[in-house]
MMTF fields as JSON, N, C-alpha, C and O atoms, coordinates in Angstrom:
{
  "mmtfVersion": "1.0.0",
  "mmtfProducer": "UNKNOWN",
  "numBonds": 511,
  "numAtoms": 512,
  "numGroups": 128,
  "numChains": 1,
  "numModels": 1,
  "chainsPerModel": [1],
  "groupsPerChain": [128],
  "chainIdList": ["A"],
  "bondAtomList": [4, 2, 8, 6, 12, 10, 16, 14, 20, 18, 24, 22, 28, 26, 32, 30, 36, 34, 40, 38, 44, 42, 48, 46, 52, 50, 56, 54, 60, 58, 64, 62, 68, 66, 72, 70, 76, 74, 80, 78, 84, 82, 88, 86, 92, 90, 96, 94, 100, 98, 104, 102, 108, 106, 112, 110, 116, 114, 120, 118, 124, 122, 128, 126, 132, 130, 136, 134, 140, 138, 144, 142, 148, 146, 152, 150, 156, 154, 160, 158, 164, 162, 168, 166, 172, 170, 176, 174, 180, 178, 184, 182, 188, 186, 192, 190, 196, 194, 200, 198, 204, 202, 208, 206, 212, 210, 216, 214, 220, 218, 224, 222, 228, 226, 232, 230, 236, 234, 240, 238, 244, 242, 248, 246, 252, 250, 256, 254, 260, 258, 264, 262, 268, 266, 272, 270, 276, 274, 280, 278, 284, 282, 288, 286, 292, 290, 296, 294, 300, 298, 304, 302, 308, 306, 312, 310, 316, 314, 320, 318, 324, 322, 328, 326, 332, 330, 336, 334, 340, 338, 344, 342, 348, 346, 352, 350, 356, 354, 360, 358, 364, 362, 368, 366, 372, 370, 376, 374, 380, 378, 384, 382, 388, 386, 392, 390, 396, 394, 400, 398, 404, 402, 408, 406, 412, 410, 416, 414, 420, 418, 424, 422, 428, 426, 432, 430, 436, 434, 440, 438, 444, 442, 448, 446, 452, 450, 456, 454, 460, 458, 464, 462, 468, 466, 472, 470, 476, 474, 480, 478, 484, 482, 488, 486, 492, 490, 496, 494, 500, 498, 504, 502, 508, 506],
  "bondOrderList": [1, 1, 1, 1, 1, 1, 1, 1, 1, 1, 1, 1, 1, 1, 1, 1, 1, 1, 1, 1, 1, 1, 1, 1, 1, 1, 1, 1, 1, 1, 1, 1, 1, 1, 1, 1, 1, 1, 1, 1, 1, 1, 1, 1, 1, 1, 1, 1, 1, 1, 1, 1, 1, 1, 1, 1, 1, 1, 1, 1, 1, 1, 1, 1, 1, 1, 1, 1, 1, 1, 1, 1, 1, 1, 1, 1, 1, 1, 1, 1, 1, 1, 1, 1, 1, 1, 1, 1, 1, 1, 1, 1, 1, 1, 1, 1, 1, 1, 1, 1, 1, 1, 1, 1, 1, 1, 1, 1, 1, 1, 1, 1, 1, 1, 1, 1, 1, 1, 1, 1, 1, 1, 1, 1, 1, 1, 1],
  "groupList": [{"groupName": "MET", "atomNameList": ["N", "CA", "C", "O"], "elementList": ["N", "C", "C", "O"], "formalChargeList": [0, 0, 0, 0], "bondAtomList": [1, 0, 2, 1, 3, 2], "bondOrderList": [1, 1, 2], "singleLetterCode": "M", "chemCompType": "L-PEPTIDE LINKING"}, {"groupName": "THR", "atomNameList": ["N", "CA", "C", "O"], "elementList": ["N", "C", "C", "O"], "formalChargeList": [0, 0, 0, 0], "bondAtomList": [1, 0, 2, 1, 3, 2], "bondOrderList": [1, 1, 2], "singleLetterCode": "T", "chemCompType": "L-PEPTIDE LINKING"}, {"groupName": "ASN", "atomNameList": ["N", "CA", "C", "O"], "elementList": ["N", "C", "C", "O"], "formalChargeList": [0, 0, 0, 0], "bondAtomList": [1, 0, 2, 1, 3, 2], "bondOrderList": [1, 1, 2], "singleLetterCode": "N", "chemCompType": "L-PEPTIDE LINKING"}, {"groupName": "PRO", "atomNameList": ["N", "CA", "C", "O"], "elementList": ["N", "C", "C", "O"], "formalChargeList": [0, 0, 0, 0], "bondAtomList": [1, 0, 2, 1, 3, 2], "bondOrderList": [1, 1, 2], "singleLetterCode": "P", "chemCompType": "L-PEPTIDE LINKING"}, {"groupName": "ASP", "atomNameList": ["N", "CA", "C", "O"], "elementList": ["N", "C", "C", "O"], "formalChargeList": [0, 0, 0, 0], "bondAtomList": [1, 0, 2, 1, 3, 2], "bondOrderList": [1, 1, 2], "singleLetterCode": "D", "chemCompType": "L-PEPTIDE LINKING"}, {"groupName": "ALA", "atomNameList": ["N", "CA", "C", "O"], "elementList": ["N", "C", "C", "O"], "formalChargeList": [0, 0, 0, 0], "bondAtomList": [1, 0, 2, 1, 3, 2], "bondOrderList": [1, 1, 2], "singleLetterCode": "A", "chemCompType": "L-PEPTIDE LINKING"}, {"groupName": "ARG", "atomNameList": ["N", "CA", "C", "O"], "elementList": ["N", "C", "C", "O"], "formalChargeList": [0, 0, 0, 0], "bondAtomList": [1, 0, 2, 1, 3, 2], "bondOrderList": [1, 1, 2], "singleLetterCode": "R", "chemCompType": "L-PEPTIDE LINKING"}, {"groupName": "LEU", "atomNameList": ["N", "CA", "C", "O"], "elementList": ["N", "C", "C", "O"], "formalChargeList": [0, 0, 0, 0], "bondAtomList": [1, 0, 2, 1, 3, 2], "bondOrderList": [1, 1, 2], "singleLetterCode": "L", "chemCompType": "L-PEPTIDE LINKING"}, {"groupName": "TRP", "atomNameList": ["N", "CA", "C", "O"], "elementList": ["N", "C", "C", "O"], "formalChargeList": [0, 0, 0, 0], "bondAtomList": [1, 0, 2, 1, 3, 2], "bondOrderList": [1, 1, 2], "singleLetterCode": "W", "chemCompType": "L-PEPTIDE LINKING"}, {"groupName": "GLY", "atomNameList": ["N", "CA", "C", "O"], "elementList": ["N", "C", "C", "O"], "formalChargeList": [0, 0, 0, 0], "bondAtomList": [1, 0, 2, 1, 3, 2], "bondOrderList": [1, 1, 2], "singleLetterCode": "G", "chemCompType": "PEPTIDE LINKING"}, {"groupName": "LYS", "atomNameList": ["N", "CA", "C", "O"], "elementList": ["N", "C", "C", "O"], "formalChargeList": [0, 0, 0, 0], "bondAtomList": [1, 0, 2, 1, 3, 2], "bondOrderList": [1, 1, 2], "singleLetterCode": "K", "chemCompType": "L-PEPTIDE LINKING"}, {"groupName": "CYS", "atomNameList": ["N", "CA", "C", "O"], "elementList": ["N", "C", "C", "O"], "formalChargeList": [0, 0, 0, 0], "bondAtomList": [1, 0, 2, 1, 3, 2], "bondOrderList": [1, 1, 2], "singleLetterCode": "C", "chemCompType": "L-PEPTIDE LINKING"}, {"groupName": "TYR", "atomNameList": ["N", "CA", "C", "O"], "elementList": ["N", "C", "C", "O"], "formalChargeList": [0, 0, 0, 0], "bondAtomList": [1, 0, 2, 1, 3, 2], "bondOrderList": [1, 1, 2], "singleLetterCode": "Y", "chemCompType": "L-PEPTIDE LINKING"}, {"groupName": "VAL", "atomNameList": ["N", "CA", "C", "O"], "elementList": ["N", "C", "C", "O"], "formalChargeList": [0, 0, 0, 0], "bondAtomList": [1, 0, 2, 1, 3, 2], "bondOrderList": [1, 1, 2], "singleLetterCode": "V", "chemCompType": "L-PEPTIDE LINKING"}, {"groupName": "SER", "atomNameList": ["N", "CA", "C", "O"], "elementList": ["N", "C", "C", "O"], "formalChargeList": [0, 0, 0, 0], "bondAtomList": [1, 0, 2, 1, 3, 2], "bondOrderList": [1, 1, 2], "singleLetterCode": "S", "chemCompType": "L-PEPTIDE LINKING"}, {"groupName": "GLU", "atomNameList": ["N", "CA", "C", "O"], "elementList": ["N", "C", "C", "O"], "formalChargeList": [0, 0, 0, 0], "bondAtomList": [1, 0, 2, 1, 3, 2], "bondOrderList": [1, 1, 2], "singleLetterCode": "E", "chemCompType": "L-PEPTIDE LINKING"}, {"groupName": "GLN", "atomNameList": ["N", "CA", "C", "O"], "elementList": ["N", "C", "C", "O"], "formalChargeList": [0, 0, 0, 0], "bondAtomList": [1, 0, 2, 1, 3, 2], "bondOrderList": [1, 1, 2], "singleLetterCode": "Q", "chemCompType": "L-PEPTIDE LINKING"}, {"groupName": "ILE", "atomNameList": ["N", "CA", "C", "O"], "elementList": ["N", "C", "C", "O"], "formalChargeList": [0, 0, 0, 0], "bondAtomList": [1, 0, 2, 1, 3, 2], "bondOrderList": [1, 1, 2], "singleLetterCode": "I", "chemCompType": "L-PEPTIDE LINKING"}, {"groupName": "HIS", "atomNameList": ["N", "CA", "C", "O"], "elementList": ["N", "C", "C", "O"], "formalChargeList": [0, 0, 0, 0], "bondAtomList": [1, 0, 2, 1, 3, 2], "bondOrderList": [1, 1, 2], "singleLetterCode": "H", "chemCompType": "L-PEPTIDE LINKING"}],
  "groupTypeList": [0, 1, 2, 3, 0, 4, 1, 5, 6, 7, 7, 3, 8, 5, 9, 7, 4, 9, 10, 3, 11, 12, 7, 7, 9, 9, 2, 9, 1, 9, 12, 13, 14, 6, 7, 5, 4, 10, 13, 15, 5, 15, 16, 0, 2, 14, 5, 5, 15, 7, 17, 15, 15, 5, 11, 9, 17, 7, 1, 4, 6, 1, 8, 1, 3, 9, 15, 17, 18, 7, 7, 5, 13, 15, 7, 2, 2, 18, 7, 5, 10, 17, 18, 6, 13, 14, 15, 14, 6, 9, 1, 6, 7, 7, 7, 7, 15, 4, 4, 3, 4, 15, 4, 5, 4, 4, 4, 13, 11, 15, 9, 2, 13, 3, 4, 5, 3, 7, 6, 4, 5, 14, 16, 13, 7, 3, 5, 6],
  "groupIdList": [1, 2, 3, 4, 5, 6, 7, 8, 9, 10, 11, 12, 13, 14, 15, 16, 17, 18, 19, 20, 21, 22, 23, 24, 25, 26, 27, 28, 29, 30, 31, 32, 33, 34, 35, 36, 37, 38, 39, 40, 41, 42, 43, 44, 45, 46, 47, 48, 49, 50, 51, 52, 53, 54, 55, 56, 57, 58, 59, 60, 61, 62, 63, 64, 65, 66, 67, 68, 69, 70, 71, 72, 73, 74, 75, 76, 77, 78, 79, 80, 81, 82, 83, 84, 85, 86, 87, 88, 89, 90, 91, 92, 93, 94, 95, 96, 97, 98, 99, 100, 101, 102, 103, 104, 105, 106, 107, 108, 109, 110, 111, 112, 113, 114, 115, 116, 117, 118, 119, 120, 121, 122, 123, 124, 125, 126, 127, 128],
  "secStructList": [7, 7, 7, 4, 4, 4, 1, 7, 3, 3, 3, 3, 3, 3, 7, 6, 6, 1, 7, 3, 3, 3, 3, 7, 1, 7, 7, 1, 7, 1, 2, 2, 2, 2, 2, 2, 2, 2, 2, 2, 2, 2, 2, 2, 2, 2, 2, 2, 2, 2, 2, 2, 2, 2, 2, 2, 2, 2, 2, 2, 6, 7, 7, 7, 2, 2, 2, 2, 2, 2, 2, 2, 2, 2, 2, 2, 2, 2, 2, 2, 2, 2, 2, 2, 2, 2, 2, 2, 2, 2, 2, 2, 2, 2, 2, 2, 2, 2, 7, 6, 6, 1, 7, 6, 6, 7, 7, 7, 7, 7, 1, 7, 7, 7, 7, 7, 7, 7, 7, 7, 2, 2, 2, 2, 1, 7, 7, 7],
  "xCoordList": [148.914, 149.098, 149.481, 150.3, 148.891, 149.135, 150.426, 150.694, 151.209, 152.432, 152.054, 151.27, 152.585, 152.234, 152.52, 151.833, 153.521, 153.845, 152.796, 152.713, 151.99, 150.921, 149.823, 149.116, 149.667, 148.623, 149.208, 148.488, 150.503, 151.16, 150.727, 150.524, 150.588, 150.247, 151.517, 152.218, 151.804, 152.917, 152.516, 151.502, 153.306, 152.984, 153.509, 154.46, 152.894, 153.261, 154.517, 154.678, 155.39, 156.656, 157.724, 157.427, 158.96, 160.093, 160.788, 160.621, 161.566, 162.366, 163.552, 163.767, 164.318, 165.472, 166.48, 167.148, 166.59, 167.538, 166.919, 167.551, 165.687, 165.025, 164.279, 163.67, 164.323, 163.627, 162.137, 161.752, 161.294, 159.85, 159.462, 160.109, 158.397, 157.827, 156.505, 155.743, 156.237, 155.015, 154.294, 154.922, 152.987, 152.164, 151.677, 151.011, 152.008, 151.633, 150.362, 150.245, 149.422, 148.189, 147.27, 147.447, 146.303, 145.351, 144.185, 144.189, 143.181, 141.97, 141.786, 140.733, 142.787, 142.707, 142.08, 141.859, 141.785, 141.147, 142.02, 141.61, 143.213, 144.107, 144.776, 144.607, 145.542, 146.195, 147.107, 147.025, 147.975, 148.929, 148.191, 148.577, 147.141, 146.347, 145.687, 145.693, 145.122, 144.483, 145.51, 145.241, 146.686, 147.759, 148.2, 148.406, 148.345, 148.739, 147.68, 148.018, 146.395, 145.321, 145.421, 145.257, 145.69, 145.804, 147.001, 146.888, 148.137, 149.334, 149.092, 149.48, 148.46, 148.15, 147.251, 147.482, 146.229, 145.319, 146.065, 145.833, 146.962, 147.757, 148.672, 148.843, 149.263, 150.135, 149.34, 149.816, 148.141, 147.3, 146.9, 146.949, 146.509, 146.121, 147.301, 147.152, 148.46, 149.662, 150.027, 150.421, 149.895, 150.178, 149.188, 149.575, 147.91, 146.905, 147.221, 147.051, 147.68, 148.062, 149.259, 149.303, 150.228, 151.403, 151.02, 151.592, 150.065, 149.594, 149.034, 149.323, 148.235, 147.682, 148.799, 148.767, 149.79, 150.917, 151.705, 152.08, 151.958, 152.704, 151.951, 152.549, 150.653, 149.835, 149.98, 150.126, 149.94, 150.108, 151.473, 151.586, 152.499, 153.864, 154.018, 154.586, 153.513, 153.657, 152.789, 153.181, 151.637, 150.74, 151.325, 151.228, 151.938, 152.488, 153.655, 153.899, 154.367, 155.521, 156.55, 157.188, 156.69, 157.671, 158.662, 159.227, 158.876, 159.731, 161.204, 161.592, 161.996, 163.453, 163.873, 163.113, 165.065, 165.543, 165.553, 165.26, 165.891, 165.894, 164.506, 164.342, 163.491, 162.112, 161.641, 160.969, 161.991, 161.611, 162.317, 161.718, 163.582, 164.315, 163.66, 163.445, 163.348, 162.704, 161.341, 160.983, 160.596, 159.291, 159.455, 158.686, 160.451, 160.684, 161.068, 160.618, 161.886, 162.277, 161.06, 160.87, 160.232, 159.034, 158.031, 157.449, 157.83, 156.92, 157.431, 156.643, 158.737, 159.32, 159.108, 158.751, 159.325, 159.118, 157.667, 157.4, 156.743, 155.321, 154.906, 154.11, 155.443, 155.118, 155.588, 154.882, 156.754, 157.254, 156.325, 156.051, 155.839, 154.919, 153.591, 153.052, 153.066, 151.781, 151.915, 150.973, 153.059, 153.293, 153.227, 152.639, 153.822, 153.783, 152.345, 151.949, 151.556, 150.149, 149.389, 148.631, 149.588, 148.846, 149.268, 148.432, 150.539, 151.013, 150.368, 149.91, 150.335, 149.739, 148.245, 147.745, 147.546, 146.1, 145.779, 144.807, 146.573, 146.346, 146.505, 145.724, 147.518, 147.732, 146.562, 146.096, 146.089, 144.955, 143.692, 142.88, 143.503, 142.327, 142.391, 141.376, 143.586, 143.739, 143.422, 142.815, 143.827, 143.515, 142.012, 141.488, 141.318, 139.858, 139.204, 138.237, 139.746, 139.207, 139.371, 138.51, 140.461, 140.746, 140.055, 140.08, 139.432, 138.815, 137.449, 136.517, 137.299, 136.023, 134.943, 133.768, 135.309, 134.32, 133.636, 132.621, 134.182, 133.591, 132.286, 132.152, 131.318, 130.029, 130.212, 130.679, 129.859, 130.054, 129.213, 129.553, 128.123, 127.249, 127.691, 127.086, 128.722, 129.154, 130.115, 131.315, 129.588, 130.404, 130.691, 131.195, 130.386, 130.575, 132.01, 132.537, 132.634, 133.991, 133.909, 133.238, 134.577, 134.568, 135.95, 136.945, 136.011, 137.301, 137.557, 136.666, 138.773, 139.159, 139.476, 140.359, 138.768, 139.033, 139.443, 138.677, 140.627, 141.082, 140.112, 139.462, 140.025, 139.137, 139.735, 139.038, 141.01, 141.675, 141.054, 140.905, 140.687, 140.089, 141.129, 142.298, 140.688, 141.568, 141.61, 140.6, 142.753, 142.908, 143.566, 144.338, 143.247, 143.989, 144.943, 144.849, 145.837, 146.88, 146.311, 146.914, 145.176, 144.611, 144.135, 144.033, 143.842, 143.418, 144.598, 144.446, 145.766, 146.919, 147.878, 148.352, 148.158, 149.145, 148.454, 147.404, 149.047, 148.454, 148.553, 149.475, 147.612, 147.635, 148.818, 149.187, 149.401, 150.557, 150.128, 150.956],
  "yCoordList": [36.011, 35.549, 36.734, 37.566, 36.807, 37.895, 37.663, 36.556, 38.695, 38.647, 38.554, 39.38, 37.567, 37.446, 38.709, 38.98, 39.482, 40.706, 41.793, 42.742, 41.657, 42.631, 42.517, 43.49, 41.334, 41.13, 40.848, 40.432, 41.073, 40.806, 41.818, 42.995, 41.344, 42.223, 42.529, 41.62, 43.804, 44.226, 43.967, 44.482, 43.177, 42.82, 43.889, 44.601, 44.001, 45.084, 44.806, 45.364, 43.967, 43.71, 43.512, 43.247, 43.647, 43.482, 42.162, 41.596, 41.678, 40.48, 40.763, 41.9, 39.728, 39.884, 40.9, 41.574, 41.011, 41.948, 43.316, 44.17, 43.539, 44.829, 45.012, 46.056, 44.007, 44.102, 43.836, 43.112, 44.42, 44.214, 42.754, 42.018, 42.353, 41.017, 41.141, 42.08, 40.196, 40.209, 38.871, 37.829, 38.918, 37.722, 37.607, 38.508, 36.497, 36.297, 35.454, 34.426, 35.903, 35.145, 35.183, 35.992, 34.312, 34.241, 35.18, 36.036, 34.992, 35.81, 36.74, 37.363, 36.841, 37.741, 37.147, 37.86, 35.841, 35.22, 34.171, 33.58, 33.926, 32.91, 33.374, 34.512, 32.46, 32.723, 33.944, 34.815, 34.024, 35.136, 36.453, 37.478, 36.442, 37.664, 38.123, 39.313, 37.185, 37.547, 38.048, 38.993, 37.425, 37.874, 39.284, 40.133, 39.533, 40.865, 41.898, 43.01, 41.545, 42.458, 42.798, 43.954, 41.788, 41.995, 42.889, 43.798, 42.64, 43.452, 44.888, 45.824, 45.076, 46.432, 47.161, 48.331, 46.478, 47.1, 47.489, 48.563, 46.615, 46.919, 48.106, 48.949, 48.181, 49.308, 50.613, 51.648, 50.569, 51.765, 52.218, 53.409, 51.274, 51.62, 52.158, 53.112, 51.56, 52.024, 53.44, 54.265, 53.717, 55.065, 56.07, 57.186, 55.691, 56.593, 56.91, 58.046, 55.907, 56.133, 57.068, 57.937, 56.899, 57.771, 59.2, 60.149, 59.358, 60.707, 61.392, 62.562, 60.666, 61.219, 61.617, 62.696, 60.728, 61.004, 62.215, 63.072, 62.29, 63.415, 64.716, 65.744, 64.668, 65.867, 66.367, 67.567, 65.441, 65.822, 66.419, 67.431, 65.799, 66.298, 67.688, 68.579, 67.876, 69.173, 70.242, 71.409, 69.877, 70.835, 71.351, 72.539, 70.436, 70.816, 71.789, 72.578, 71.739, 72.609, 72.567, 73.57, 71.377, 71.201, 70.101, 69.469, 69.869, 68.782, 69.14, 70.308, 68.097, 68.257, 67.913, 67.282, 68.32, 67.943, 66.417, 65.93, 65.679, 64.215, 63.659, 62.724, 64.234, 63.787, 64.082, 63.258, 65.244, 65.598, 64.678, 64.253, 64.371, 63.462, 62.075, 61.496, 61.547, 60.238, 60.25, 59.302, 61.319, 61.445, 61.446, 60.797, 62.17, 62.212, 60.831, 60.439, 60.102, 58.752, 57.842, 57.11, 57.884, 57.035, 57.419, 56.546, 58.712, 59.154, 58.698, 58.279, 58.775, 58.337, 56.83, 56.399, 56.038, 54.59, 54.259, 53.428, 54.903, 54.649, 55.15, 54.509, 56.286, 56.814, 55.854, 55.659, 55.259, 54.297, 53.089, 52.602, 52.602, 51.457, 51.815, 51.038, 52.976, 53.392, 53.685, 53.458, 54.179, 54.39, 53.051, 52.962, 52.02, 50.687, 50.187, 49.616, 50.393, 49.981, 50.718, 50.106, 52.025, 52.793, 52.417, 52.383, 52.138, 51.708, 50.377, 50.204, 49.444, 48.137, 48.252, 47.666, 49.006, 49.153, 49.924, 49.607, 50.922, 51.687, 50.821, 50.926, 49.967, 49.067, 48.106, 47.847, 47.576, 46.641, 47.345, 46.742, 48.606, 49.353, 49.575, 49.48, 49.87, 50.043, 48.751, 48.784, 47.616, 46.333, 46.095, 45.6, 46.443, 46.299, 47.227, 46.861, 48.425, 49.419, 48.97, 49.245, 48.286, 47.83, 46.523, 46.12, 45.841, 44.54, 44.715, 45.164, 44.377, 44.569, 43.615, 43.838, 42.544, 41.588, 42.041, 41.467, 43.067, 43.548, 44.27, 44.947, 44.132, 44.798, 46.276, 46.627, 47.133, 48.577, 49.162, 50.22, 48.502, 49.024, 48.608, 49.037, 47.789, 47.271, 48.257, 48.231, 49.134, 50.135, 49.763, 50.594, 48.55, 48.122, 47.669, 46.891, 48.158, 47.762, 46.538, 46.565, 45.478, 44.258, 44.012, 44.485, 43.271, 42.914, 43.701, 44.37, 43.619, 44.291, 45.74, 46.042, 46.632, 48.054, 48.537, 48.38, 49.12, 49.557, 50.542, 51.324, 50.493, 51.379, 52.759, 53.668, 52.931, 54.2, 55.303, 55.153, 56.424, 57.516, 58.217, 58.322, 58.688, 59.482, 60.895, 61.404, 61.522, 62.871, 63.757, 63.294, 65.046, 65.985, 66.748, 66.642, 67.497, 68.152, 69.092, 69.25, 69.716, 70.649, 69.941, 70.57, 68.64, 67.902, 67.344, 66.968, 67.285, 66.656, 67.675, 67.497, 68.728, 69.702, 70.877, 71.342, 71.344, 72.475, 73.764, 73.93, 74.635, 75.928, 76.74, 76.672, 77.499, 78.33, 79.735, 80.582],
  "zCoordList": [138.541, 139.895, 140.784, 140.394, 141.97, 142.904, 143.667, 144.133, 143.79, 144.579, 146.05, 146.517, 146.817, 148.235, 149.039, 150.024, 148.635, 149.37, 149.152, 149.932, 148.085, 147.853, 148.892, 149.153, 149.493, 150.489, 151.871, 152.779, 152.029, 153.304, 154.356, 154.058, 155.585, 156.704, 157.486, 157.928, 157.651, 158.496, 159.941, 160.413, 160.633, 162.016, 162.978, 162.654, 164.155, 165.087, 165.912, 166.998, 165.42, 166.083, 165.014, 163.85, 165.441, 164.515, 164.818, 165.898, 163.861, 164.059, 164.96, 165.38, 165.253, 166.142, 165.62, 166.404, 164.31, 163.722, 163.466, 162.844, 163.936, 163.785, 162.476, 162.245, 161.624, 160.338, 160.534, 161.452, 159.673, 159.802, 159.602, 158.856, 160.28, 160.125, 159.385, 159.613, 158.501, 157.706, 157.845, 158.035, 157.75, 157.687, 156.257, 155.746, 155.61, 154.219, 154.15, 154.817, 153.341, 153.13, 154.332, 155.243, 154.322, 155.42, 155.215, 154.33, 156.064, 155.951, 157.144, 157.282, 158.001, 159.14, 160.379, 161.357, 160.364, 161.522, 162.19, 163.189, 161.663, 162.218, 163.501, 163.939, 164.092, 165.377, 165.313, 166.179, 164.305, 164.229, 163.997, 164.558, 163.184, 162.964, 164.261, 164.577, 165.007, 166.289, 167.29, 168.032, 167.322, 168.204, 167.815, 168.682, 166.511, 166.04, 166.406, 166.812, 166.267, 166.661, 168.144, 168.535, 168.966, 170.42, 170.745, 171.567, 170.112, 170.358, 169.909, 170.608, 168.756, 168.282, 169.274, 169.578, 169.78, 170.744, 172.017, 172.572, 172.481, 173.672, 173.428, 174.309, 172.242, 171.916, 171.864, 172.333, 171.301, 171.23, 172.639, 172.948, 173.482, 174.855, 175.65, 176.414, 175.478, 176.166, 175.731, 176.555, 174.442, 173.937, 174.504, 174.849, 174.607, 175.175, 176.633, 177.076, 177.376, 178.772, 178.86, 179.731, 177.969, 177.972, 177.61, 178.145, 176.715, 176.377, 177.618, 177.87, 178.39, 179.634, 180.596, 181.188, 180.744, 181.637, 181.154, 181.955, 179.86, 179.288, 179.506, 179.825, 179.334, 179.538, 180.974, 181.21, 181.927, 183.33, 183.61, 184.302, 183.077, 183.279, 182.681, 183.312, 181.463, 180.788, 181.44, 181.478, 181.944, 182.583, 183.901, 184.208, 184.681, 185.989, 185.873, 186.786, 184.77, 184.531, 185.678, 185.998, 186.284, 187.362, 187.014, 187.906, 185.722, 185.286, 185.393, 185.42, 185.45, 185.371, 183.942, 183.207, 183.55, 182.215, 182.005, 180.912, 183.059, 182.959, 182.707, 181.923, 183.373, 183.171, 181.747, 181.126, 181.241, 179.872, 178.882, 177.895, 179.14, 178.259, 178.262, 177.198, 179.426, 179.531, 178.837, 178.139, 179.035, 178.376, 176.856, 176.147, 176.359, 174.917, 174.382, 173.306, 175.116, 174.701, 174.651, 173.68, 175.699, 175.745, 174.655, 174.012, 174.449, 173.387, 172.019, 171.171, 171.804, 170.54, 170.335, 169.239, 171.381, 171.282, 170.946, 170.078, 171.627, 171.375, 169.994, 169.309, 169.595, 168.268, 167.176, 166.187, 167.337, 166.347, 166.258, 165.162, 167.397, 167.396, 166.75, 165.961, 167.076, 166.521, 165.03, 164.271, 164.605, 163.171, 162.438, 161.36, 163.013, 162.413, 162.329, 161.313, 163.389, 163.387, 162.294, 161.541, 162.203, 161.202, 159.788, 158.885, 159.584, 158.269, 157.888, 156.758, 158.83, 158.573, 158.282, 157.322, 159.112, 158.921, 157.651, 156.966, 157.331, 156.109, 154.868, 153.923, 154.876, 153.75, 153.604, 152.494, 154.735, 154.675, 154.213, 153.511, 154.589, 154.118, 152.612, 151.923, 152.104, 150.658, 149.915, 148.844, 150.475, 149.846, 149.807, 148.809, 150.883, 150.912, 149.899, 149.231, 149.798, 148.87, 147.429, 146.593, 147.127, 145.773, 145.418, 144.255, 146.395, 146.16, 145.513, 146.18, 144.233, 143.545, 144.02, 143.731, 144.749, 145.22, 146.506, 146.901, 147.163, 148.406, 148.133, 147.114, 149.037, 148.927, 149.229, 150.312, 148.311, 148.461, 149.58, 150.108, 149.957, 151.009, 152.399, 153.381, 152.516, 153.804, 154.457, 154.183, 155.326, 155.997, 157.451, 158.207, 157.847, 159.223, 159.41, 158.615, 160.462, 160.805, 161.7, 162.732, 161.317, 162.115, 162.672, 162.122, 163.766, 164.35, 165.608, 166.131, 166.091, 167.319, 167.039, 166.237, 167.687, 167.57, 168.953, 169.904, 169.091, 170.416, 171.043, 170.349, 172.362, 173.104, 173.321, 173.773, 173.006, 173.264, 172.418, 171.206, 173.065, 172.301, 171.433, 171.803, 170.293, 169.449, 170.003, 170.49, 169.932, 170.48, 169.442, 168.602, 169.516, 168.69, 169.618, 170.841, 169.037, 169.826, 170.879, 171.94, 170.621, 171.591, 172.852, 173.905, 172.768, 173.942, 174.725, 175.887, 174.106, 174.713, 175.32, 176.442, 174.587, 175.053, 175.749, 175.304, 176.832, 177.524, 176.678, 175.88, 176.871, 176.155, 176.648, 177.82, 175.757, 176.144, 176.396, 176.732]
}
């Protein structure tokens, strides 16, 4: 028998006490799964917008210590959310990879994929 925690999905929000929330079972098409997909997409888009804002602030080189502190706090908050998303998605990818019933030729990604472009550090931080 499979342990329910082996197939649990880490949700993109925490409980009232700050502990992680998990969705047990399901096929990824239920209400909570769709809500989690929507929240993850919003978090990814919000992080992409903050990256753009941070790039502008760092490029202008006219920041105050308070602005840099606020930027660091916001970047840290978004990074924590995106880390949770990547942890959840990585676990689900490993489960798909381990599933012997999956068709090996099926390389199509289905579901909600955020529109936010992926960036590397050279696109985000100004050259020194």
